C-alpha positions in Angstrom: -47.7 -45.1 47.0 -51.4 -45.8 46.1 -53.4 -48.4 47.9 -53.5 -50.7 44.9 -49.7 -50.5 44.5 -49.2 -51.1 48.2 -51.4 -54.2 48.2 -49.9 -55.4 44.9 -46.3 -55.1 46.0 -46.4 -55.8 49.8 -49.4 -58.0 50.3 -50.0 -59.6 46.9 -47.0 -62.0 46.8 -47.4 -63.2 50.3 -51.2 -63.7 50.0 -50.7 -65.5 46.6 -48.3 -68.0 48.2 -50.7 -68.5 51.1 -53.7 -69.1 48.8 -51.6 -71.5 46.7 -50.7 -73.4 49.9 -54.5 -73.6 50.9 -55.3 -74.8 47.4 -52.8 -77.6 47.6 -53.7 -78.6 51.2 -57.5 -78.3 50.8 -58.1 -78.0 54.5 -61.7 -78.3 56.0 -61.3 -74.8 57.4 -59.3 -72.8 54.8 -59.6 -69.5 56.6 -58.0 -70.9 59.7 -55.3 -72.6 57.6 -54.5 -69.4 55.8 -54.3 -67.5 59.1 -51.9 -70.1 60.5 -49.8 -70.1 57.3 -49.5 -66.3 57.4 -48.4 -66.5 61.1 -45.8 -69.1 60.3 -44.6 -67.0 57.4 -44.2 -64.0 59.6 -42.3 -66.0 62.2 -39.9 -67.4 59.5 -39.3 -63.9 58.2 -38.6 -62.6 61.7 -36.2 -65.5 62.3 -34.3 -64.8 59.1 -34.0 -61.1 60.0 -32.8 -62.1 63.5 -30.2 -64.4 62.0 -28.9 -61.7 59.7 -28.6 -59.3 62.6 -26.9 -62.0 64.7 -24.4 -62.7 61.9 -23.7 -59.0 61.6 -23.2 -58.7 65.3 -20.9 -61.8 65.4 -18.9 -60.4 62.5 -18.5 -57.1 64.3 -17.5 -58.9 67.5 -15.1 -61.1 65.5 -13.4 -58.0 64.0 -13.2 -56.5 67.5 -11.7 -59.7 68.9 -9.3 -60.0 65.9 -8.1 -56.4 66.6 -7.8 -57.2 70.3 -5.9 -60.4 69.6 -3.4 -58.6 67.4 -2.9 -56.1 70.2 -2.6 -58.9 72.8 -0.1 -60.8 70.7 1.9 -57.6 70.3 1.9 -57.1 74.1 2.7 -60.7 74.7 5.6 -60.6 72.2 6.9 -57.5 73.9 6.8 -59.2 77.3 8.4 -62.4 76.0 11.2 -60.4 74.4 11.7 -58.3 77.5 11.8 -61.4 79.7 14.1 -63.2 77.4 16.5 -60.2 77.3 16.4 -60.1 81.1 17.0 -63.8 81.3 19.9 -63.8 78.8 21.3 -60.7 80.7 21.0 -62.5 84.0 22.7 -65.6 82.6 25.5 -63.5 81.1 25.9 -61.6 84.3 26.0 -64.9 86.3 28.6 -66.3 83.8 30.8 -63.2 84.2 30.5 -63.4 87.9 31.4 -67.0 87.9 34.3 -66.4 85.6 35.5 -63.5 87.8 35.3 -65.7 90.9 37.3 -68.5 89.2 39.9 -66.0 88.1 40.2 -64.8 91.7 40.6 -68.5 92.8 43.3 -69.0 90.2 45.2 -66.0 91.5 44.9 -67.3 95.0 46.2 -70.7 93.9 49.3 -69.0 92.3 50.1 -67.2 95.5 49.4 -70.1 97.9 52.9 -71.4 98.0 54.2 -68.0 99.1 51.6 -67.6 101.9 51.5 -71.3 103.0 54.4 -73.6 102.0 53.1 -76.9 100.7 55.2 -78.9 103.2 54.6 -78.0 106.9 57.6 -78.3 109.2 57.1 -80.2 112.4 58.5 -79.0 115.7 62.0 -80.1 116.7 62.7 -82.3 119.7 62.8 -85.9 120.6 59.8 -87.7 119.1 58.9 -91.1 118.0 58.1 -91.9 114.4 54.4 -92.1 115.2 54.6 -88.6 116.9 56.5 -87.1 114.0 54.0 -88.5 111.5 51.0 -87.4 113.5 52.4 -83.9 114.0 53.3 -83.6 110.3 49.7 -84.7 109.3 48.3 -82.1 111.7 50.4 -79.3 110.4 49.8 -80.2 106.8 46.0 -80.4 107.3 46.1 -77.1 109.2 47.9 -75.4 106.3 45.3 -76.9 103.9 42.5 -75.5 106.1 44.0 -72.0 106.1 44.4 -72.2 102.4 40.8 -73.2 101.9 39.8 -70.3 104.1 41.4 -67.9 101.7 39.0 -69.1 99.0 35.8 -68.8 101.1 36.9 -65.4 102.3 36.4 -64.2 98.7 32.7 -65.2 98.8 30.6 -62.1 99.5 26.8 -61.7 100.1 26.1 -61.8 96.4 27.9 -65.1 95.9 25.9 -66.6 98.9 22.7 -65.2 97.5 23.5 -67.0 94.2 24.0 -70.2 96.1 20.4 -70.0 97.2 19.4 -70.2 93.5 21.0 -73.6 92.9 18.2 -76.0 91.7 16.8 -78.5 94.2 17.7 -81.3 91.7 21.4 -80.8 92.6 21.3 -82.9 95.8 25.1 -82.7 96.2 25.0 -78.9 96.5 22.3 -79.0 99.1 24.1 -81.8 101.0 27.1 -79.5 101.1 24.9 -76.6 102.5 23.4 -79.0 105.0 26.9 -79.8 106.2 27.5 -76.1 106.9 24.4 -76.0 109.1 25.3 -79.2 110.8 28.6 -77.5 111.7 26.5 -74.7 113.3 24.6 -77.2 115.4 21.3 -77.7 113.6 19.5 -81.1 113.5 18.4 -83.2 110.5 14.7 -82.3 110.9 15.6 -78.6 110.5 17.3 -79.4 107.2 15.0 -82.0 105.6 14.1 -80.0 102.4 15.8 -77.7 100.0 13.2 -74.9 100.9 14.2 -75.1 104.6 17.9 -74.9 103.7 17.3 -71.9 101.4 15.3 -70.1 104.1 18.2 -70.6 106.6 20.8 -69.1 104.2 21.2 -65.4 105.2 24.1 -64.0 103.1 25.8 -61.9 105.8 25.6 -64.4 108.7 26.6 -67.1 106.3 29.8 -65.3 105.2 30.6 -64.5 108.8 30.3 -68.2 109.6 32.7 -69.1 106.8 35.2 -66.5 108.0 35.1 -67.4 111.7 34.4 -71.1 112.0 37.0 -73.0 114.0 36.9 -76.8 113.8 39.1 -77.0 116.8 37.1 -75.0 119.3 34.7 -76.5 121.9 36.2 -80.0 121.6 33.5 -82.5 122.4 30.5 -80.6 121.0 32.5 -79.6 117.9 33.7 -83.2 117.3 30.2 -84.5 117.2 29.2 -81.9 114.6 32.3 -82.6 112.6 31.5 -86.4 112.7 28.1 -85.7 111.1 29.7 -83.4 108.5 32.3 -86.0 107.6 29.6 -88.7 107.2 27.6 -86.5 104.7 30.7 -85.3 102.8 31.7 -88.8 102.0 28.5 -89.2 99.9 28.9 -86.1 97.8 30.1 -86.1 94.2 32.7 -83.3 94.0 32.6 -83.2 90.2 29.0 -82.1 90.2 29.8 -79.2 92.5 32.7 -78.1 90.2 30.3 -77.9 87.3 27.5 -76.2 89.3 29.3 -73.3 90.9 32.8 -72.2 91.9 31.3 -70.9 95.2 29.7 -74.1 96.3 32.8 -76.1 95.3 34.9 -73.7 97.4 32.6 -74.3 100.4 32.8 -78.1 99.9 36.7 -77.9 99.8 36.7 -75.8 102.9 34.5 -78.3 104.8 36.7 -81.2 103.7 39.8 -79.3 104.9 38.1 -78.5 108.2 37.2 -82.2 108.7 40.7 -83.4 107.9 42.2 -80.7 110.2 40.0 -81.8 113.1 40.7 -85.5 112.5 44.5 -85.1 112.3 44.5 -82.8 115.3 42.6 -85.4 117.3 45.0 -88.2 116.2 48.0 -86.0 117.1 46.6 -85.5 120.6 46.0 -89.3 121.0 49.6 -90.1 119.9 51.0 -87.5 122.3 49.0 -88.9 125.2 50.0 -92.4 124.3 53.6 -91.2 124.5 53.0 -89.7 127.9 53.3 -86.1 126.7 51.3 -83.3 128.3 48.2 -81.9 126.5 45.9 -79.0 127.3 43.2 -79.6 130.0 40.4 -79.4 127.4 41.9 -82.3 125.5 42.0 -84.3 128.8 38.3 -83.7 129.2 37.7 -84.8 125.6 39.6 -88.1 126.0 37.3 -89.1 128.9 34.5 -89.3 126.3 36.3 -91.5 123.8 33.1 -93.3 122.8 31.2 -90.1 122.1 30.6 -90.9 118.5 28.5 -93.8 119.6 26.4 -91.8 122.1 22.6 -91.8 122.1 22.3 -88.4 120.5 24.3 -89.4 117.5 22.2 -92.6 117.1 19.1 -90.4 117.1 20.6 -88.1 114.4 21.4 -91.1 112.2 17.8 -92.4 112.7 16.4 -89.0 111.7 18.6 -88.9 108.6 17.5 -92.4 107.6 13.9 -91.5 108.1 14.2 -88.3 106.0 16.0 -90.3 103.3 13.2 -92.9 103.2 10.6 -90.2 103.0 12.4 -88.4 100.1 12.8 -91.7 98.2 9.1 -92.4 98.7 8.2 -89.0 97.3 10.4 -89.5 94.3 8.9 -92.9 93.7 5.4 -91.4 93.9 6.3 -88.6 91.5 7.8 -91.2 89.0 4.7 -93.3 89.2 2.5 -90.3 88.6 4.5 -89.3 85.6 4.3 -92.8 84.2 0.5 -92.8 84.6 0.2 -89.5 82.8 2.3 -90.7 79.9 0.2 -93.9 79.6 
């Protein structure tokens, strides 16, 4: 390219615009004005070039991001589908396990009459009507307890592990589990939350407890535990347990049978003593503590339970207030 062509094509148009601007502005120092105009023109051209480059870079980055987004969406979809299949599989497995357990319970119910006749037969001998009634009640409740033990004997470690998964919102289920630990001698402050109760449930020891628990043994100590269990059981809605799980309902029924067995056994002993009949030495020791349900320890337990209940109600009220504030 010749010098004249170069000046005409590259410099001429810019210089012509600059001279036109000087002619229109008529500054006192046209050379300085032209120099400043050319500098401004150069800066504007560089800015436009930079904008074009930035737009190209942004477009390239957008394309990369769009490709990455498609890949991420594909991965997320795969994960969601996998988790959903795992969830539905777990739900179906749990449903089948629950159905199998209920079938086993139905088979046990069909064979109960053969193993344990519905009507217990009292011992023969001269007895008053009160003695006969008390003994009949004891024998009937004993049969019912042995029947309920057949149901909990079917609960293996997997069933107990499933019990740990019951949602905390089912307070009746956790009250039932709390009764089991009361029967083992634990105190309210050791059982004041669903997380603590879950942590205490060890499948194998728990199944061993269900299989070996005797509501009659260690009279005075066991009676205090049974009293606490009876007080809690009276506040539990059995229907909610039936809906939740066959296993937890079996445990509830077993606890109720144990409480009735103990109560009817104690009443039978009292009637025998009132009639002047002999009882075992351990029962003699127990009768010396007739007011044990009103002892100081039991009052402390009731106070602890009341305090825990107040705290839980306060927490629920605070959560409700927070949810209301968020909605507003």
